[in-house]
C-alpha positions in Angstrom: -0.2 0.0 -0.3 2.9 2.5 0.7 4.7 1.5 -2.4 1.4 2.7 -4.3 1.2 5.5 -2.3 4.4 6.9 -3.3 4.4 6.2 -7.0 4.8 8.6 -9.7 1.5 7.8 -10.8 -0.9 8.2 -7.6 1.4 11.8 -7.2 0.0 12.8 -10.5 -3.3 12.1 -10.1 -3.4 13.7 -6.6 -1.6 16.9 -8.4 -3.9 17.1 -10.9 -6.7 16.6 -8.8 -5.4 19.3 -6.5 -4.9 21.9 -9.1 -8.5 21.5 -10.3 -9.7 22.3 -6.6 -7.6 24.7 -6.3 -8.6 26.6 -9.5 -12.4 26.2 -8.5 -11.5 27.5 -4.8 -9.9 30.9 -6.6 -12.9 31.1 -8.8 -14.8 31.2 -5.8 -12.9 33.5 -3.4 -12.6 35.5 -6.7 -15.9 35.5 -7.4 -16.9 36.7 -3.6 -14.7 39.0 -3.0 -14.7 40.8 -6.1 -17.5 40.4 -8.4 -19.5 42.8 -6.3 -16.8 45.6 -6.9 -16.5 44.7 -10.9 -20.3 44.8 -11.5 -20.4 48.1 -9.5 -17.5 49.6 -11.2 -18.9 48.4 -15.1 -22.7 49.8 -13.9 -20.4 53.4 -13.3 -18.6 53.1 -16.4 -22.1 52.2 -18.4 -23.2 55.8 -17.1 -19.7 58.0 -18.0 -20.4 56.6 -21.6 -24.2 57.1 -21.3 -23.0 60.8 -20.3 -20.6 61.3 -22.8 -23.1 60.0 -25.4 -25.7 62.3 -24.6 -23.6 65.0 -24.1 -22.7 65.1 -27.3 -26.1 64.9 -28.6 -27.5 67.5 -26.5 -24.3 69.8 -28.0 -25.5 68.9 -31.3 -29.0 69.7 -30.7 -28.2 73.1 -29.0 -26.2 74.1 -32.4 -28.7 73.0 -34.8 -31.4 75.1 -32.7 -29.3 78.2 -32.6 -28.9 77.8 -36.1 -32.9 77.8 -36.6 -33.4 80.5 -34.5 -30.6 82.7 -36.2 -32.8 82.1 -39.2 -36.2 83.1 -37.8 -34.6 86.2 -36.2 -34.0 87.3 -39.5 -37.4 87.0 -40.8 -38.5 88.7 -37.8 -37.3 91.9 -38.1 -38.4 92.1 -41.9 -42.0 91.8 -40.1 -41.2 94.5 -37.7 -41.5 97.4 -39.4 -45.0 96.3 -40.4 -45.6 95.3 -36.5 -43.7 97.5 -33.8 -45.2 95.0 -31.3 -42.0 92.1 -31.6 -41.8 90.9 -28.2 -43.6 87.6 -29.6 -40.9 86.9 -31.6 -38.3 86.6 -28.4 -40.5 84.0 -26.9 -40.9 81.7 -30.4 -36.9 81.6 -30.0 -37.1 79.8 -26.6 -39.7 77.7 -27.5 -37.9 77.1 -30.8 -34.8 76.1 -28.7 -36.4 73.8 -26.8 -38.3 72.2 -29.4 -35.2 71.8 -31.2 -33.6 69.6 -28.7 -37.0 67.5 -28.0 -37.4 67.1 -31.6 -33.7 65.4 -32.1 -34.0 62.4 -33.6 -30.1 61.7 -33.1 -30.3 62.1 -28.9 -33.6 60.4 -28.8 -32.0 57.2 -30.5 -29.5 57.8 -28.1 -31.5 57.6 -25.3 -33.7 54.5 -26.5 -30.5 52.7 -27.0 -29.3 53.0 -23.5 -32.5 52.2 -22.5 -32.9 48.9 -24.2 -29.4 48.0 -24.2 -28.4 49.2 -20.9 -31.5 49.5 -18.8 -30.3 53.1 -18.3 -33.2 55.3 -16.9 -32.8 59.1 -18.5 -34.5 62.3 -17.5 -33.5 65.5 -19.0 -34.5 69.2 -18.3 -34.7 72.6 -18.7 -33.6 73.9 -15.7 -34.6 77.3 -16.2 -37.9 76.7 -17.6 -38.8 74.0 -15.5 -40.1 72.1 -18.6 -39.0 68.2 -19.4 -36.8 67.6 -22.9 -36.2 63.9 -22.6 -37.8 60.9 -20.8 -37.4 57.1 -21.1 -40.0 56.8 -18.1 -43.3 57.5 -17.2 -42.8 58.2 -14.2 -40.6 61.5 -15.0 -42.1 64.1 -12.3 -40.6 61.5 -9.8 -37.4 61.5 -11.3 -37.6 65.3 -11.5 -38.6 66.2 -8.3 -35.1 64.0 -6.7 -32.9 65.2 -9.1 -33.9 68.9 -7.8 -33.5 67.7 -4.3 -29.9 66.6 -5.3 -29.4 70.1 -6.7 -30.4 71.9 -3.1 -28.4 69.1 -1.4 -31.4 67.3 0.1 -29.5 63.8 0.2 -31.2 60.4 1.7 -28.9 59.0 4.4 -28.3 55.9 2.2 -26.7 57.4 -0.3 -22.9 56.4 -1.2 -21.0 59.4 -3.4 -18.8 56.6 -5.7 -17.8 59.4 -8.6 -17.8 63.2 -8.5 -16.4 65.5 -11.4 -17.4 69.4 -12.2 -20.2 68.8 -14.1 -22.1 65.8 -12.3 -22.0 63.0 -9.8 -22.4 59.2 -9.8 -24.0 57.6 -6.2 -25.1 54.7 -4.9 -28.7 54.3 -3.3 -31.5 52.3 -2.4 -35.2 51.8 -2.8 -36.5 50.9 0.5 -40.0 49.9 -1.0 -38.8 47.1 -2.8 -34.9 46.7 -1.7 -33.6 47.6 -4.9 -30.1 48.8 -5.0 -29.4 51.4 -8.1 -26.6 53.9 -9.7 -27.3 57.5 -10.1 -25.5 59.9 -12.6 -27.1 63.6 -12.0 -25.6 67.0 -12.8 -25.2 69.4 -15.8 -24.1 68.9 -19.4 -21.6 71.0 -20.8 -24.0 73.9 -21.6 -24.5 74.1 -17.8 -28.3 75.1 -19.0 -29.7 71.1 -19.1 -30.0 69.1 -16.3 -30.3 65.6 -16.3 -30.6 62.2 -14.0 -29.7 58.8 -15.3 -30.7 56.0 -13.3 -29.5 52.4 -13.8 -30.7 49.4 -11.2 -27.9 47.0 -9.5 -29.2 43.3 -9.1 -28.8 41.5 -5.8 -24.9 41.2 -6.9 -24.4 39.6 -3.6 -26.9 37.0 -4.1 -26.4 36.2 -7.5 -22.2 35.8 -6.3 -23.9 33.1 -3.4 -25.7 31.6 -6.2 -22.9 31.7 -8.5 -20.1 29.8 -5.9 -22.7 27.4 -4.9 -23.1 26.6 -8.5 -19.2 26.5 -8.6 -18.9 24.3 -5.8 -21.2 21.5 -7.4 -19.5 22.2 -10.7 -16.2 21.3 -9.0 -16.9 18.4 -7.2 -18.0 16.9 -11.0 -15.0 18.3 -12.1 -13.0 16.9 -9.7 -14.5 13.5 -10.2 -14.4 13.8 -13.8 -10.6 14.6 -13.8 -9.7 12.0 -11.1 -10.8 9.6 -13.8 -9.3 11.2 -16.5 -6.6 11.7 -14.1 -5.9 8.3 -13.7 -6.3 7.2 -17.1 -3.8 9.8 -18.4 -1.3 8.9 -15.5 -1.8 4.9 -16.4 -0.7 5.7 -19.9 2.2 8.5 -19.0 3.5 6.5 -16.3 3.4 2.7 -18.3 6.9 3.3 -19.9 8.1 4.9 -16.6 7.4 1.8 -14.5 8.7 -0.2 -17.1 12.4 1.4 -17.3 11.9 1.1 -13.3 11.3 -2.0 -13.8 14.2 -2.7 -16.5 17.0 -0.9 -14.0 15.9 -2.9 -11.3 17.0 -6.4 -13.4 19.7 -4.1 -14.8 21.4 -3.5 -10.8 20.9 -7.5 -10.6 23.0 -7.8 -13.5 20.0 -9.2 -15.8 21.3 -7.5 -19.2 18.4 -9.4 -20.9 15.7 -7.0 -20.0 15.0 -4.8 -22.7 12.9 -1.3 -23.1 10.1 -1.7 -25.4 9.5 1.1 -28.0 5.9 2.5 -28.4 6.9 3.1 -32.0 5.9 6.8 -30.9 7.8 10.0 -32.1 10.8 10.2 -30.1 9.8 11.5 -26.5 11.8 11.8 -23.8 11.0 8.8 -22.4 11.4 6.9 -25.9 15.0 8.3 -25.9 16.0 7.5 -22.1 14.6 4.1 -22.8 17.0 3.4 -25.9 19.4 5.2 -24.3 19.5 2.6 -21.5 19.1 -0.7 -24.1 22.5 0.8 -25.4 24.0 1.0 -21.6 22.3 -2.5 -21.0 24.3 -4.1 -24.4 27.6 -2.4 -23.4 27.5 -3.5 -19.6 26.6 -7.0 -20.8 29.5 -6.8 -23.0 31.8 -4.6 -21.0 30.8 -7.6 -17.7 31.3 -10.3 -19.7 34.8 -9.1 -21.0 35.6 -8.4 -17.3 34.2 -11.9 -16.6 36.3 -13.4 -19.1 39.6 -11.1 -17.8 38.6 -12.5 -14.6 38.4 -16.1 -15.5 41.5 -16.2 -16.8 43.4 -14.2 -14.3 42.0 -16.6 -11.8 43.4 -19.4 -14.3 46.4 -17.8 -14.5 46.5 -17.8 -10.5 45.7 -21.2 -10.1 48.1 -22.2 -12.4 50.8 -20.4 -10.8 50.2 -21.8 -7.3 50.3 -25.2 -9.0 53.5 -24.8 -10.8 54.9 -23.5 -6.9 53.2 -26.4 -5.3 54.6 -28.7 -8.5 58.1 -26.9 -8.3 58.4 -27.5 -3.9 57.1 -31.1 -4.6 59.5 -31.7 -7.4 62.1 -30.3 -4.7 61.3 -32.3 -1.9 60.6 -35.6 -4.1 64.5 -34.9 -5.8 66.0 -34.4 -2.2 64.4 -37.5 -0.9 64.8 -40.0 -4.4 68.4 -38.7 -4.5 69.4 -39.0 -0.8 70.1 -42.7 -1.1 71.9 -43.5 -3.6 74.2 -40.2 -3.0 74.9 -41.8 0.3 75.9 -45.0 -0.9 78.3 -43.2 -3.8 79.3 -41.1 -0.8 80.4 -44.1 1.4 81.8 -46.4 -1.3 83.8 -43.6 -2.2 85.0 -43.3 1.0 85.7 -46.6 1.6 87.6 -46.6 -1.2 89.6 -43.6 -0.4 90.6 -44.6 3.0 91.4 -48.2 2.1 89.0 -50.1 3.0 88.8 -52.5 0.0 92.2 -53.6 -0.1 92.0 -56.5 -2.5 90.7 -56.0 -6.3 87.8 -58.1 -5.7 86.7 -55.6 -3.1 87.5 -52.7 -4.8 85.6 -54.2 -8.1 82.4 -54.1 -6.1 82.9 -51.1 -4.4 83.5 -49.7 -8.1 80.4 -51.3 -9.6 78.3 -50.0 -6.7 79.4 -46.6 -7.2 78.7 -46.7 -11.1 75.4 -48.2 -10.9 74.1 -45.6 -8.5 75.5 -43.2 -10.7 73.5 -44.7 -13.6 70.0 -44.8 -11.4 71.0 -40.8 -10.8 71.3 -40.6 -14.5 68.3 -41.6 -15.6 66.4 -40.5 -12.9 67.9 -37.0 -13.9 67.0 -37.4 -17.1 63.4 -38.5 -16.6 63.0 -35.6 -14.0 63.6 -33.2 -16.7 61.9 -34.9 -19.3 58.7 -34.7 -17.2 59.5 -31.3 -16.1 59.4 -30.1 -20.1 56.4 -31.7 -20.5 54.3 -30.3 -17.6 56.0 -26.9 -17.7 54.9 -27.0 -21.6 58.7 -26.1 -22.5 59.0 -28.7 -25.4 55.8 -28.7 -27.4 56.7 -31.3 -29.5 56.2 -32.1 -33.2 52.7 -33.5 -34.5 53.4 -36.2 -37.2 51.5 -39.1 -39.0 53.7 -42.3 -38.4 53.1 -46.2 -38.4 52.3 -47.4 -34.4 52.9 -50.9 -35.2 55.9 -50.3 -36.6 57.4 -48.2 -33.4 56.3 -51.0 -30.9 58.3 -53.3 -32.8 61.3 -50.9 -32.7 61.2 -50.8 -28.8 60.9 -54.6 -28.3 63.9 -54.8 -30.6 65.6 -52.4 -28.3 64.6 -54.5 -25.0 65.7 -57.7 -26.7 69.1 -58.4 -24.5 67.1 -57.4 -21.3 64.0 -59.5 -22.3 66.5 -62.5 -22.7 68.1 -62.1 -20.0 65.2 -62.5 -18.0 63.9 -65.1 -19.8 60.9 -63.1 -20.8 58.8 -63.7 -24.1 57.0 -60.9 -25.5 53.9 -61.7 -28.0 52.9 -59.1 -30.3 51.0 -59.6 -33.5 49.4 -56.7 -36.1 49.4 -57.5 -39.8 47.2 -54.4 -40.3 49.6 -50.9 -40.8 48.0 -48.6 -38.5 49.0 -44.8 -39.3 48.4 -42.7 -36.4 49.1 -39.1 -36.0 50.9 -37.7 -32.5 54.4 -36.7 -31.3 56.3 -40.0 -32.5 58.9 -39.3 -29.9 56.8 -39.2 -27.0 54.9 -41.8 -27.9 57.8 -43.9 -28.3 58.5 -43.0 -24.3 55.0 -43.9 -23.4 55.1 -47.5 -24.9 58.7 -47.9 -23.4 58.0 -47.0 -20.0 54.9 -49.8 -20.6 57.2 -51.9 -21.6 60.2 -51.4 -18.9 57.0 -51.8 -16.2 55.6 -55.1 -18.0 59.5 -56.6 -17.7 60.0 -55.4 -13.8 57.3 -56.7 -13.0 56.2 -59.8 -14.9 56.1 -62.9 -12.7 54.1 -66.4 -13.3 54.5 -67.7 -16.5 56.7 -64.4 -17.2 54.7 -63.1 -20.3 54.5 -60.2 -21.6 51.3 -58.9 -24.8 51.7 -56.0 -26.5 48.2 -55.4 -28.9 46.5 -53.2 -30.6 42.6 -52.4 -31.2 40.1 -49.7 -31.5 39.0 -47.5 -28.4 35.7 -46.4 -26.9 36.3 -43.5 -28.9 35.9 -42.8 -32.7 38.8 -42.9 -35.2 40.8 -43.6 -31.7 43.2 -46.9 -31.5 43.8 -48.2 -27.8 47.8 -49.9 -27.1 47.2 -52.3 -24.3 50.5 -53.7 -23.0 49.7 -56.6 -20.9 52.4 -58.6 -18.2 51.6 -61.6 -16.1 52.2 -61.6 -12.3 50.3 -60.1 -9.1 47.5 -57.7 -9.1 48.2 -54.0 -8.1 46.0 -53.4 -4.7 42.9 -51.1 -5.8 43.7 -48.7 -3.9 47.2 -47.9 -5.3 45.9 -48.3 -9.5 45.2 -44.2 -9.5 48.2 -43.3 -7.1 50.7 -45.1 -9.8 50.5 -42.1 -11.8 52.6 -39.9 -8.9 55.8 -38.9 -9.1 58.1 -41.2 -7.2 55.0 -43.0 -6.0 56.0 -47.2 -5.7 53.7 -49.7 -4.6 56.7 -51.7 -3.3 59.6 -49.9 -2.4 62.2 -52.8 -1.8 60.9 -54.2 -5.6 61.7 -51.2 -7.3 65.0 -50.3 -5.8 65.7 -53.8 -6.7 65.8 -53.6 -10.5 66.5 -49.6 -10.1 63.6 -47.6 -10.7 62.8 -44.2 -9.7 58.8 -44.2 -9.6 59.4 -41.2 -12.5 58.1 -43.5 -15.4 54.2 -43.6 -15.1 54.3 -40.0 -14.4 55.9 -39.4 -17.6 53.1 -41.4 -19.6 50.6 -38.7 -17.4 52.0 -36.1 -18.8 52.3 -37.1 -22.4 49.3 -38.4 -22.7 47.5 -35.4 -20.9 49.5 -32.9 -23.6 48.1 -35.3 -26.2 44.5 -35.0 -24.5 43.8 -38.6 -24.8 42.8 -41.4 -22.3 45.4 -43.2 -20.5 44.9 -46.3 -17.2 45.7 -49.5 -15.5 43.8 -52.1 -14.5 44.2 -55.7 -13.3 42.8 -58.4 -15.2 43.1 -62.3 -15.2 46.6 -63.6 -14.3 48.2 -60.4 -14.4 48.0 -56.7 -15.2 47.4 -54.6 -18.0 48.3 -50.6 -19.0 47.1 -49.1 -21.7 47.1 -45.7 -23.7 44.8 -44.1 -26.9 46.3 -42.2 -29.8 44.5 -40.8 -32.6 44.4 -41.9 -36.4 46.3 -40.2 -38.9 43.0 -40.8 -41.3 40.6 -38.7 -39.1 43.4 -36.0 -38.8 43.5 -35.7 -42.4 39.6 -35.3 -42.8 
């Protein structure tokens, strides 16, 4: 609930409704405070405009009357010689002047318009003669009496003066009988002889304002309800892409860059531009973080490799120190015995020398194997991958071991008529076969038989070489440890035939560099070691 109240959609809706209510309240307050003043000023301006128009019409009518009077005066002088009693001519001039005002069409039309359009009642009379000249009401006598009282300074107490000039005065009055207020303008026109009084009623403006405000209140409630509904729809439409962008940013903060802003296809608004920019940002962040992850993975691999290399170096130094300790001690002991003359007869001297030579050969063999293993493990000698005949290589290894086989009265069975071409490092594969064969020679027992075979592997286009020797089984718990450097199942036996425990570690390193399988398992009557190598035909294809 709190999340909805704090949402942009809710805030926009409340703001929209608040603005509507504020606008209506402002109209209500303005109506209540200024409507009466505005209405009164408007009526005052009507009276001022009416005075200007009637004054202009009176002036024109007066000029017209004087022109007519001058014409009649000329005609009167002609008749005077015939009629010496000329007093009747002067009376006719005054009467004619009054009649001219009364009969003036422009003045009558002006008064008529003011009555019809502005509801202004007009009374014009001659102050000298006390005669009504123009009146737009049937109650002319009452107005005439009222203006006469005003001229004499007799004002009712409810009179309020609004505007006063040299020629006229505008005041606010009220009729107690019908409780109606009205504005009056009275005074003289610019000829200073014609008196006027104009009256315009003022409706009950306070009542009208109250009714108007009440109406505004009802309208405001209806408009607010409609506005709330429209605001809900509008804000829903407006905030939909904003909510989508908010969801997108939340997913991006969780490193989920699969989220994308869906464009509406409309004009390029600010939200559309922002959405497209966030899509671009998401793609670039995804790419950058992907690169960083790859770099971190590579860095972690490098660190792990360095740690592994350091551990291997420490282990290597420890193993070498341990393995060299015994032969060095033997060589040192027999050499000291020779130097001290402990072997005086030739037979003992020959024995001492043979031990020193034998131990030196073992050390030399072990050092060469260690160097080879180190080169394999650290990738210092990448080797040369070529296609060669696997049966021919095996026959060559068997031939090299012929003297040892005859000395130990061992037989090797290998029968392969097919010329199988494989693709690998020929030198390293020969080293693997040699180590397997030497291991079989040193551990063959029982019927003292060794068998080498080439068959198909469980992988496509891969052959498997198996070296079997009769004899005792290897304990199951030691099968996986055979490939560790310097590991010996029977240390006394290994020492007797001069083994170093490195040969099978070299096999492991060679096969790992070729990314091929290898292993050892007990079988009926003995043990077999095996390794896989890829066919050359598969490499060519």
